[in-house]
C-alpha positions as CSV (number, residue, x, y, z in Angstrom):
1,M,17.0,14.5,11.4
2,K,15.3,14.9,8.0
3,L,14.0,11.9,6.2
4,Y,16.2,12.6,3.2
5,E,19.3,11.9,5.4
6,I,18.3,8.3,5.9
7,A,16.5,7.4,2.7
8,E,16.6,7.4,-1.1
9,F,13.4,8.2,-3.1
10,T,12.0,7.2,-6.5
11,Q,8.8,8.9,-7.8
12,G,6.6,6.5,-9.7
13,A,6.1,7.1,-13.5
14,F,3.2,8.1,-15.7
15,T,2.2,4.9,-17.5
16,N,1.3,6.8,-20.7
17,R,4.9,8.0,-20.9
18,L,6.3,4.6,-20.4
19,E,4.0,2.4,-22.5
20,T,4.9,1.7,-26.1
21,L,3.3,-0.2,-29.0
22,S,6.5,-0.2,-31.0
23,S,8.0,-3.5,-32.2
24,E,11.4,-2.0,-32.9
25,V,12.6,-2.1,-29.2
26,E,12.8,-4.9,-26.7
27,T,9.9,-4.7,-24.3
28,T,8.5,-6.3,-21.1
29,K,4.9,-6.6,-20.0
30,V,4.5,-5.4,-16.4
31,K,1.5,-4.9,-14.1
32,P,1.2,-1.6,-12.3
33,L,0.7,-1.6,-8.5
34,S,-3.0,-0.8,-7.6
35,L,-4.4,1.0,-4.6
36,K,-6.4,-2.2,-3.9
37,E,-3.1,-4.2,-3.4
38,F,-1.6,-1.3,-1.4
39,N,-4.6,-1.1,0.9
40,E,-4.8,-4.8,1.3
41,T,-1.2,-4.8,2.6
42,L,-2.2,-2.3,5.3
43,G,-5.5,-4.1,6.1
44,L,-7.6,-1.2,4.8
45,S,-10.9,-1.6,3.0
46,Y,-11.1,-0.8,-0.6
47,R,-14.5,-0.4,-2.3
48,I,-13.7,0.7,-5.9
49,S,-13.7,-2.3,-8.1
50,N,-13.2,-0.8,-11.6
51,E,-9.6,0.4,-11.1
52,K,-7.5,-0.4,-14.2
53,N,-4.7,-2.7,-13.3
54,A,-4.0,-4.4,-16.6
55,E,-0.4,-5.1,-17.9
56,I,1.3,-2.5,-20.0
57,T,4.2,-2.9,-22.4
58,V,7.3,-1.0,-21.4
59,P,10.7,-0.7,-23.2
60,N,13.3,-2.5,-21.3
61,E,15.6,0.5,-21.2
62,K,13.0,2.4,-19.2
63,L,12.1,-0.4,-16.9
64,V,14.7,0.4,-14.2
65,P,14.6,-1.6,-10.9
66,Q,13.8,1.6,-8.9
67,L,10.4,1.7,-10.6
68,L,9.5,-1.8,-9.4
69,T,8.2,-2.9,-6.1
70,D,10.3,-5.2,-3.8
71,T,10.2,-6.6,-0.3
72,N,13.0,-4.3,1.0
73,S,11.5,-0.9,0.3
74,L,8.6,1.1,1.6
75,I,6.0,2.4,-0.8
76,L,4.2,5.6,-0.1
77,H,0.8,6.5,-1.6
78,T,0.8,10.2,-2.1
79,H,-2.9,10.7,-1.7
80,T,-3.6,8.6,1.4
81,Q,-0.2,9.6,2.9
82,K,0.4,6.0,4.1
83,V,3.4,3.8,3.6
84,A,3.4,0.0,3.2
85,L,6.0,-2.7,3.2
86,L,4.7,-4.9,0.4
87,P,4.8,-8.7,0.7
88,E,6.6,-11.0,-1.8
89,K,3.4,-11.6,-3.8
90,Y,3.4,-8.0,-4.8
91,S,7.0,-7.7,-5.9
92,G,7.9,-6.7,-9.4
93,L,4.9,-4.4,-9.9
94,L,5.3,-1.0,-11.6
95,L,5.1,2.1,-9.5
96,T,2.8,4.7,-11.1
97,N,3.0,8.5,-10.4
98,N,0.7,8.2,-7.3
99,F,3.4,6.2,-5.5
100,I,6.9,6.9,-4.2
101,K,9.5,4.3,-3.3
102,I,11.5,4.9,-0.1
103,Q,14.7,2.9,0.3
104,L,15.9,3.3,3.9
105,A,19.4,3.2,5.3
106,C,20.6,-0.2,6.7
107,D,20.2,1.0,10.3
108,V,16.5,1.5,9.9
109,D,14.0,-1.3,10.3
110,E,11.3,-1.2,7.6
111,A,8.5,-2.8,9.7
112,F,9.2,-0.2,12.5
113,F,9.3,2.6,10.0
114,E,5.9,1.6,8.5
115,W,4.3,1.7,11.9
116,Y,6.2,5.0,12.8
117,F,5.2,6.8,9.6
118,N,1.5,5.6,9.6
119,E,0.7,5.9,13.3
120,H,3.1,8.1,15.3
121,S,1.7,11.4,16.4
122,S,4.8,13.4,15.4
123,I,4.5,12.3,11.8
124,Q,0.7,12.8,11.7
125,K,1.1,16.3,13.0
126,Q,3.6,17.2,10.3
127,L,1.3,15.7,7.6
128,A,-1.7,17.6,8.9
129,V,0.2,20.9,8.6
130,L,1.2,20.1,5.1
131,S,-2.4,19.4,4.2
132,E,-3.8,22.6,5.6
133,G,-5.7,24.7,3.1
134,T,-5.6,22.1,0.3
135,V,-8.7,20.6,-1.3
136,T,-7.1,17.2,-1.7
137,S,-4.3,15.9,0.4
138,L,-1.3,15.1,-1.7
139,L,2.2,14.6,-0.2
140,K,4.8,16.0,-2.6
141,L,8.2,14.4,-2.8
142,S,9.9,17.7,-1.7
143,H,7.7,17.7,1.5
144,L,8.4,14.0,2.2
145,K,12.1,14.5,2.1
146,E,11.9,17.3,4.7
147,L,9.9,15.4,7.3
148,E,11.5,15.4,10.7
149,I,12.3,11.9,11.9
150,D,13.3,10.7,15.4
151,L,14.7,7.2,15.3
152,L,15.2,4.7,18.2
153,P,18.3,2.4,18.4
154,I,18.0,-0.4,15.8
155,Q,17.3,-3.2,18.4
156,Q,14.3,-1.2,19.7
157,Q,13.2,-0.6,16.2
158,I,13.3,-4.3,15.4
159,T,11.3,-5.1,18.6
160,I,8.6,-2.5,17.8
161,G,8.5,-3.6,14.2
162,K,7.8,-7.2,15.2
163,I,5.0,-6.1,17.6
164,A,3.5,-3.9,14.8
165,K,3.6,-6.9,12.4
166,L,1.8,-9.1,14.9
167,K,-0.8,-6.4,15.6
168,K,-1.5,-6.0,11.9
169,R,-1.7,-9.8,11.5
170,K,-4.2,-10.0,14.4
171,E,-6.3,-7.2,12.9
172,S,-6.3,-8.9,9.5
173,L,-7.4,-12.2,11.1
174,M,-10.2,-10.5,13.1
175,A,-11.5,-8.8,9.9
176,E,-11.4,-12.1,8.1
177,K,-13.3,-13.8,11.0
178,S,-15.9,-11.0,11.0
179,E,-16.4,-11.4,7.2
180,L,-16.8,-15.2,7.5
181,Q,-19.3,-14.7,10.3
182,Q,-21.3,-12.3,8.2
183,M,-21.3,-14.7,5.3
184,Y,-22.5,-17.5,7.6
185,I,-25.3,-15.4,9.0
186,Q,-26.3,-14.4,5.5
187,Q,-26.5,-18.0,4.3
188,K,-28.6,-19.0,7.4
189,L,-31.0,-16.2,6.6
190,I,-31.3,-17.1,3.0
191,K,-31.8,-20.8,3.9
192,G,-34.4,-19.9,6.5
193,M,-36.2,-17.7,3.9
194,N,-36.1,-20.5,1.3
195,N,-37.5,-23.1,3.9
196,N,-40.4,-20.7,4.7
197,Q,-41.2,-20.2,1.1
198,S,-41.2,-24.0,0.5
199,H,-43.5,-24.4,3.5
200,F,-46.0,-21.9,2.2
201,R,-46.0,-23.5,-1.2
202,R,-46.9,-26.9,0.3
203,K,-49.9,-25.3,2.1
């Protein structure tokens, strides 16, 4: 089946088209979803620290629920071609034009689909074909809708989804452990260096 048969899609908005400085309409301040938060959800590293992620002022009439993140929808980043099921702490963020919201049918497990889309060879092969001959990989909404999807029965999806969640949690904890070990070693090296400098000064 095609993905459009089991999902609804919302393309993120251009912030410069949404933002307003007018005092004549009712507005809400909202924070856009950043690639840093997206990658953090997937356990991916993110090195760019100067990405703008400040709140913008949007007219209430343009701030439809479909443009905001939630815990029931998958979010696709069109450049990395990955999807993420965002945690509660990242709910209510504005989707910019680099993101697409995917709302799946009730008989599709979101955790399973995150794993299936990001890691299954059948999806990766289709994405590779779509990226052939392009300078930068960018997954268009029209291509996303036409992806061939092969789903398992819902109970099997749920089981695989739970395993995928545990795998991601383990990888996150291992990365955190490695980072703490590196910090500990760094502190020991600095302490040893300082002790040696103090020893030479006394001499």
